[in-house]
C-alpha positions in Angstrom: -56.1 15.6 28.5 -54.6 12.3 26.8 -52.6 11.2 29.6 -53.7 9.2 32.9 -56.6 10.6 34.9 -56.2 13.0 37.5 -57.7 11.7 40.9 -59.4 14.1 43.5 -58.0 12.6 46.9 -59.2 15.5 49.3 -61.1 18.5 49.3 -62.4 21.5 51.2 -64.6 24.5 50.9 -65.7 27.8 52.5 -68.8 29.3 51.1 -71.7 31.6 52.3 -73.8 28.8 52.5 -71.1 27.0 55.3 -68.0 27.2 56.2 -66.8 23.7 55.7 -67.5 21.3 52.4 -70.0 19.3 54.3 -72.3 22.1 55.0 -71.5 23.8 51.5 -72.4 20.4 50.1 -75.5 19.8 51.9 -76.7 23.3 51.0 -76.0 23.0 47.4 -77.9 19.8 47.3 -80.8 21.2 49.1 -80.7 24.3 46.7 -80.3 26.8 49.8 -79.0 30.2 49.6 -78.3 32.9 52.2 -78.6 35.9 49.6 -79.0 39.0 51.8 -79.2 42.9 51.2 -75.8 44.6 51.5 -74.3 48.0 52.1 -74.0 48.4 48.2 -76.4 50.2 46.4 -77.8 50.5 42.8 -78.5 53.6 40.9 -82.1 53.5 42.3 -81.2 53.4 45.9 -82.0 49.9 46.5 -79.4 47.6 48.5 -78.0 44.9 46.1 -78.4 41.6 47.4 -74.8 39.5 47.5 -73.9 36.1 48.9 -71.4 37.0 51.9 -69.6 34.9 54.3 -70.4 35.2 58.1 -66.8 36.7 58.7 -67.5 40.4 59.3 -64.4 41.1 61.4 -61.7 41.0 58.6 -61.7 42.4 55.4 -59.3 43.1 52.3 -56.6 40.3 51.4 -56.8 38.9 54.9 -60.6 37.9 54.3 -59.4 35.7 51.2 -56.3 34.4 52.6 -58.4 33.7 55.8 -60.8 31.7 53.7 -58.4 29.7 51.7 -56.5 28.6 54.8 -59.9 27.2 56.3 -60.4 25.2 52.7 -56.8 24.0 52.9 -56.9 23.0 56.4 -60.2 21.0 55.5 -58.7 19.3 52.7 -55.4 18.4 54.5 -57.5 16.9 57.3 -59.0 14.4 54.7 -55.3 13.6 53.5 -53.0 13.3 56.7 -49.1 13.5 56.0 -49.5 16.0 53.5 -46.4 18.3 53.3 -47.1 21.8 52.0 -43.4 22.3 51.7 -43.2 19.5 49.1 -46.6 19.9 47.2 -47.1 22.5 44.7 -49.9 24.8 45.3 -52.0 26.7 42.6 -53.5 29.5 43.5 -56.5 30.6 41.3 -57.0 34.1 41.1 -59.2 36.9 39.5 -58.4 37.8 35.9 -56.2 40.8 35.9 -58.8 42.8 33.9 -61.2 42.7 37.1 -60.6 45.8 39.6 -58.4 45.3 42.4 -57.0 42.1 40.8 -53.4 43.1 40.0 -50.4 40.8 40.2 -49.3 42.5 43.6 -52.9 41.8 45.3 -52.6 37.9 44.8 -48.8 38.1 45.7 -50.1 39.6 49.1 -52.8 36.9 49.7 -50.3 34.1 48.7 -47.9 35.4 51.4 -50.8 35.9 54.0 -52.0 32.5 53.2 -48.2 31.1 53.9 -48.2 33.3 57.3 -52.0 31.4 58.1 -50.5 27.7 57.1 -47.4 28.2 59.2 -45.1 27.2 56.5 -43.4 27.9 53.2 -45.3 26.6 50.2 -43.6 24.4 47.7 -41.3 26.8 45.4 -42.9 25.4 42.2 -46.2 27.1 43.7 -47.7 29.6 41.5 -50.7 31.9 40.7 -53.0 31.2 37.7 -55.0 34.3 37.2 -57.8 33.2 34.5 -61.0 33.8 36.8 -63.6 31.0 36.4 -62.2 29.3 33.7 -58.4 29.1 35.3 -59.4 25.7 36.6 -58.4 24.2 32.9 -55.0 25.9 32.9 -53.9 24.7 36.5 -55.0 21.1 35.9 -52.7 21.1 32.6 -49.9 22.1 34.7 -51.1 19.9 37.3 -51.3 17.2 35.1 -47.8 17.8 33.5 -45.7 17.7 36.9 -48.0 14.5 37.8 -47.1 12.6 34.6 -43.7 13.3 34.8 -43.1 12.4 38.4 -42.4 15.9 39.3 -45.0 15.9 42.1 -46.7 13.2 44.1 -49.4 15.4 44.5 -50.8 18.9 43.7 -53.0 21.2 45.8 -55.6 23.5 43.6 -57.0 26.7 45.7 -59.3 29.2 44.5 -60.3 32.4 46.5 -61.9 35.1 45.2 -64.8 37.6 46.3 -66.8 40.4 44.1 -68.0 42.2 47.5 -65.6 45.5 47.2 -66.8 49.1 46.3 -64.5 49.1 42.9 -65.9 45.7 41.8 -69.5 46.3 42.5 -69.1 49.6 40.9 -67.6 48.0 37.6 -70.0 45.5 37.2 -73.2 47.9 37.9 -71.9 50.3 35.1 -71.7 47.2 32.9 -75.2 46.2 33.5 -74.4 42.8 34.8 -75.2 42.6 38.1 -78.8 41.4 39.3 -80.4 44.3 40.6 -84.1 45.9 40.5 -84.7 46.8 36.7 -82.0 44.0 35.4 -83.1 40.2 35.5 -80.1 39.6 33.3 -77.4 39.5 35.7 -75.4 37.7 38.3 -75.3 38.0 42.3 -71.9 38.9 43.5 -70.3 36.4 46.2 -67.3 35.2 47.9 -65.5 31.8 48.5 -62.8 29.7 48.7 -62.3 25.8 47.8 -59.5 23.5 47.9 -58.7 20.1 46.1 -56.0 17.7 46.6 -54.9 15.7 43.0 -52.9 12.7 42.6 -51.9 10.6 39.8 -52.7 7.6 42.3 -56.2 7.0 43.2 -57.6 6.3 47.0 -59.9 3.6 47.6 -62.9 5.5 46.5 -62.8 8.8 44.7 -63.8 10.8 41.8 -61.3 10.9 38.7 -60.8 13.6 36.0 -61.0 11.4 32.9 -61.4 14.3 30.5 -60.1 17.5 30.1 -60.4 20.0 27.3 -59.3 23.8 27.2 -59.9 26.1 24.4 -60.3 30.0 23.5 -63.7 31.6 22.6 -63.6 34.9 20.3 -66.8 36.1 21.4 -67.2 38.6 24.3 -70.1 39.6 26.8 -70.2 43.3 25.6 -71.2 41.9 22.1 -68.2 43.3 20.5 -67.5 40.1 19.0 -70.3 37.7 18.7 -70.1 34.4 20.8 -70.6 31.3 18.5 -69.8 28.8 21.2 -67.0 27.7 19.5 -64.5 27.6 22.2 -66.7 25.6 24.6 -67.5 23.1 22.0 -64.2 22.4 21.3 -63.0 22.2 24.8 -66.3 19.5 25.4 -64.9 17.7 22.6 -61.7 17.4 23.9 -62.8 16.3 27.4 -65.2 13.7 25.8 -63.0 12.4 23.3 -60.1 11.7 26.1 -62.7 10.0 28.6 -62.8 6.1 28.7 -66.6 6.2 28.8 -69.5 5.4 26.2 -70.9 8.7 24.9 -74.5 7.4 26.2 -73.0 7.2 30.0 -73.1 10.9 30.8 -75.8 11.7 33.2 -75.1 15.3 34.6 -73.2 18.3 33.8 -71.9 20.9 36.4 -72.4 24.4 34.9 -70.9 27.7 36.0 -73.6 30.0 34.5 -74.4 32.6 36.9 -77.5 34.1 35.7 -76.4 35.9 32.5 -78.1 34.9 29.4 -74.8 35.2 27.7 -72.9 32.2 29.0 -76.3 30.2 29.3 -77.0 30.7 25.6 -73.2 29.7 24.8 -73.5 26.5 27.1 -76.6 25.5 25.1 -75.4 26.1 21.7 -72.1 24.0 22.4 -73.9 21.2 23.6 -76.2 21.5 20.7 -73.1 21.8 18.5 -71.7 18.4 19.8 -74.7 16.5 18.2 -74.5 13.5 20.3 -77.7 12.2 21.5 -78.5 12.5 25.3 -76.1 15.4 26.0 -78.6 18.3 25.4 -81.0 16.5 28.2 -78.4 16.1 30.9 -79.6 17.2 34.4 -77.7 20.6 35.0 -76.2 21.3 38.4 -75.3 25.2 39.4 -73.5 26.9 42.0 -74.3 30.4 41.8 -78.0 30.0 42.5 -76.8 29.1 46.0 -73.3 30.8 46.7 -73.6 33.7 43.9 -71.0 34.3 41.3 -67.6 33.4 43.1 -64.9 33.8 40.2 -61.9 31.9 40.1 -63.2 29.8 43.5 -66.0 28.3 41.2 -63.7 25.6 39.6 -62.3 24.3 42.7 -65.4 24.5 44.6 -67.2 22.6 41.4 -64.6 19.5 41.7 -65.1 19.7 45.5 -68.7 19.2 45.3 -68.3 16.7 42.5 -66.0 14.7 44.9 -68.6 14.0 47.3 -71.7 13.9 45.3 -70.5 11.5 42.2 -69.7 9.0 45.1 -73.2 9.0 47.0 -75.9 6.3 46.7 -78.6 8.8 45.8 -76.8 11.3 43.6 -78.7 12.2 40.7 -75.8 10.5 38.4 -72.2 9.3 38.9 -70.9 10.5 35.5 -70.8 14.4 34.7 -69.3 17.0 32.6 -68.3 20.3 33.8 -67.7 23.4 32.0 -66.6 26.8 32.7 -66.0 30.2 31.0 -64.1 33.7 31.7 -64.9 37.2 30.1 -61.6 37.0 28.3 -62.1 33.7 26.3 -60.7 30.8 28.1 -62.9 28.2 28.1 -62.5 24.7 30.2 -64.4 21.3 30.0 -64.1 18.3 32.4 -65.1 14.7 32.5 -65.9 13.3 35.7 -66.5 9.6 36.8 -66.1 7.7 39.8 -62.9 5.5 40.7 -63.3 2.6 40.4 -65.3 2.7 37.3 -68.7 0.7 37.9 -68.3 -2.7 36.8 -64.3 -2.5 36.5 
């Protein structure tokens, strides 16, 4: 991202630990979770633990649209006057390779979301189906619109759930869920989050100072070895574009979900960077509180960062963030407060 920074001017969230960003942020900082036994069972007959939202009266596409609407409403409450009819919306969606993640499903969720918000979205709005790492391609598109003056603001929304029988069965068969007998797995969750981006900052906000997007050839099933080249490249891009001294970074937001594959990749990437101090950054994760939330991870990470990095008692103000998906997309961000301290 060699152009101007993107500013996070408002945010909202809905997760298993809180139906608002305020509640979610408090739980994330405290390390709280709301994991519970579900009605899904593993091969031993034991219930699978999940991170489930409290809504139990609505399921399917309407469920995801409902949380996304709640996240958007909270986000817009912090940005009065935002008109959805003239603000492009990028809906981050699960990868098409996942069960129940075909284009038609998210088109239906998009339509239900419009109904819930009571308006028609800007006709430039679109669905970005890249799962957890979809934040990178979405930010590239948002940056393009904002830099060209084609939009004053862009709304990024992520909504995803792993809590359906087909998805649970798929990851059980692949031995990727955290269940008795398998500690190298993730705990399925569900969430929605929204962030409003602008080329113009508000008085106090967090800026995306650098962005990197790359491809990794390695795959979780081991069919192609992972050498962390893609994530290393994405991180280098983000660091090179950020106007911050190398020794300034204090934190890293990680999308690691409990699977050793992604944890090893991140460790290898930071080692490959070879920059003093980057291997000892304090690591913050979401999945140990909200579970694996797929396409909602990136927006939720940004929403949390938009609050945390501005707090006086935060563990740091300058952060790197990284995300990866099964299909090889790797995203890295460099985040900093605005205005920069001392400027």
